[in-house]
N, C-alpha and C positions, 0 to 999 in steps of 0.2 A: 508138625507142632507150630501153633501160632503164638508168637511172643507178644505179650501185652505189657504196658508200663506197670500194671499191677503186680508184676513179678517182683518188684522191689517193696511191695507193701508188707508191713508187719502187723496188719490189723488182725485182732484175735489172738495174737501171740503174747506170751508172758516172758519177760526178760529179768534176769538177776544180774546186777552189775556190782562187782566188788570195788572198793576204793572209789566209791561214787560220790564223795562229798565235794571234790574239787578237781581241777585240772582235767586231764584226759578222761578220767572216769565220769566226772560230772557232765562233760560235753557229750560223751557216749550215751549216758543215761537219758539226758534230755533229748538228744538226737534220735534215739530209738523210739521215744514217745512221739516225736514229730512224724516218724514213719508209721505210727499206729499202734505200737506195743504198749501194754501195761508194764510198769517197771518197778521192781523192788531194788532198793539201793542199800548198800551196806558199807560201813567203814567203822573205825573205832570210836568216832565222836558223833553222838546222836544229834546235837543241835544243828550242826552243819548239814547233816543228812536230811533233817526235817525240812530245811529250806529247799533242798533239791526236790524232795518229794512234793512239796507245795507247788513248786514250779511245774512239775509234771502234771499234777492235778489241774493246774491252771490251763493246761493244753487239752483238758477233757479226757485224760487217761487216768486209770487207777494207779495208785502207787502206795508203797509202804517203806518206811525207814527202819532198819534193824541194825543196832550197834553190834558189831562183830569184829573180833580180832582173828583174822584168817590164819594166823600163825599158831592159834591155840585150838587143838583138836576137839575139845569139849564144846567150844563155841561154834566150830564148823558143824559138828554133829547136830547142834540145836537149830542152826539157821535154816537148813533145807526143809524140815517139817513145818516150820513157821510160814515159810513162803508158800509151800504147797497147800497148807491149810487155808491161807488167805486167798490164793488165786486158783487153786485146784490143779495146777500143772506148772511146769517150767519148760519153756520151749527154747530159750536162749540163755546161755551162761557166758558172761564176759568176765574173765579173770583179769582184773586190772590192778588189784592191790599189790603193792610192792614197797620195799624199803631199801635204803642204803645208808646206814649210820656212819660209814667211814669212807674217807678218801685216801687212806693209807696205801702205799705201794705194796705189792705182793709180799715183799720181804718183811714187812712190818705188821701185816694184818694179824689181829688177835683172834683167838678161838671164839670168844664171845660175839664178836662182830660177824664172823663166819656163820655161826649158828643162828643169829638173829636174821640174817639175810636169807639163808637157806630155808629156815622154818616158814617164813612168810612167802618168799618168792617162788619156792619150788614145792616144799612139802605141803603147805597149806593149799596151794593151787591144785596139786594132784588129788588130795583127798576130798576137797570140795567138788572137783570135777567127778570123782568117783561116786560121791553121794548123789549128785545131780544126774549123772548118767544112769543110775539105777531108777530114778524117777522117769527119765526119758525112755528108758527101755520099756517100762510098764505102759507108757502112754503111746508108744509106737515111733518115737524118734525125737530129734532135737538137734541143736547145733551149739558147739562150744567154741568160743573165741578167746584165745590166750594172748594177752598183751605181753609180747617178748620185747626185744630191742635190737636195733642194729648192733649194739654192743655184744649181743649173743652170737653175731656172725663175724664181726671184726672187733677184737678186743680194744678197749679204750683205757682211760685213766682210772676206771673203777674196776679193779680186777675181780673181786668176788662177785660183784653185781654182774659183770660180764659172764662169769662162769654160771651163775644162777640162770641167766637168760638163755644161755646155750642149752642148759638143762630144760628150760621151758619149751624150747623149740623141739628137742627130742621127745619130751613128754607129749607134745602135740602130735607128733608123728605116730607115737605108740597108740595114743587114743584113737587116732584116725584109722589105723590099721586094725585094732582089736574091736572097735565099737561100730564100725561100718555095718556089720551084720545086724545091728539093732536099729539101723537107719539114723545113727548119730554121726554127724559130721564134726570134725575138729580141725580148726585152722588157727594160725597165729598172725597177729599184726606186729610188725617190727618197726616201731617209730625210731626216728633219729632224735636229734636234739629239739625238744619241744619246749616252748616258753611256759613252764608251769612252776609252781612253788617248789615241787619236788626237785627240779633241775636248776633252781635259782642260783646255786653256788657255782654252776658252770657258766650260764649265760650272763650273769652279772660280773663275772671276772673277765675283763677286757682281753687279757692275754689268752685265756682259755677259749673265749668266744672267737677271737680272730684266728687262733690255731685251728679250731673246728671248722670254721668257714673256708679255710684253705682247701679242705677236703670235701666241701659241700658245693657241687656245681651250681645249685640255686642260690648260693651265697647268703642264705638267711636261715634262722631257726624256724621251725614250724609252729603253728598255733594249735591249741587243743581241738578246736572245731574242725580242723583239717583232717582229723582222724575219723570223723563221724561217717563220712561216705564209705570208707573202706569197711568199717564194721557193719554198716547197714547192708552192704553188698554180701558180706560173709554170713550175715544173719538171715538173709532173705532167700527166696527161691531162685533169685538171679544167679546164685552160686550153687545150685542144687547138685552139680556134678563136680564140685570142688571140695576136696578134703585132704588133709595132710600138707596144706600149702602154707608158705610163709609170705605174707604180703608186706613188702618193705615200703615204708613211707618215710623217707629220710632225706629228701631233697637231692638224692643222687649219690650219696656217700658210698653205697655198696655196689655201684655199677661195676 
């Protein structure tokens, strides 16, 4: 087998990226387009999504923006047919949408916060993956990339978020095991502290930031664009024999 640089190309592929309006999701969506994919982006707020879709179209790729709350099953059920109708197929699913409405310690977490986190971070991720996997099965395969977190490997100050991301890692392994027979690969990306609006309460707090950097050998938070290469690898034929893997991108925290 001769390996070509084209092994990283996503030309002719269609990607669906959740939480694609900002932060890691936006970087991934635009990054996949730069590697050649057409990209559908979804999150709760359409105006921000439309800006991302316009940027992708400016790269010469097709794009569409669909407002969807991944924690609501009726909206998840409506999303996949819309994307398939527009593009005809879905080759890549990046489950990036997530929430964390509380920083309460485990003793103080309320049921409402637990349900909000689990409904989006885990339940929504699983059932969207299931719906897309059915499309992938019909078309002969595809790849699913779940954005987990190093917090799902090593618990941090966000207890329920950590639990949800540990669940994402196990969901990824289950998907990989059960859907490989349909030529569907499933892998997870586990970022560390990345400078996004989502994590702003952590990296803007000097005490929290300094504490986190004590356990980060690279001594700095990551940037959203630094997640693109890992996702492009997992989405492309360069990782054709990789499934059920958790690719950690955390500056060395989980060494």
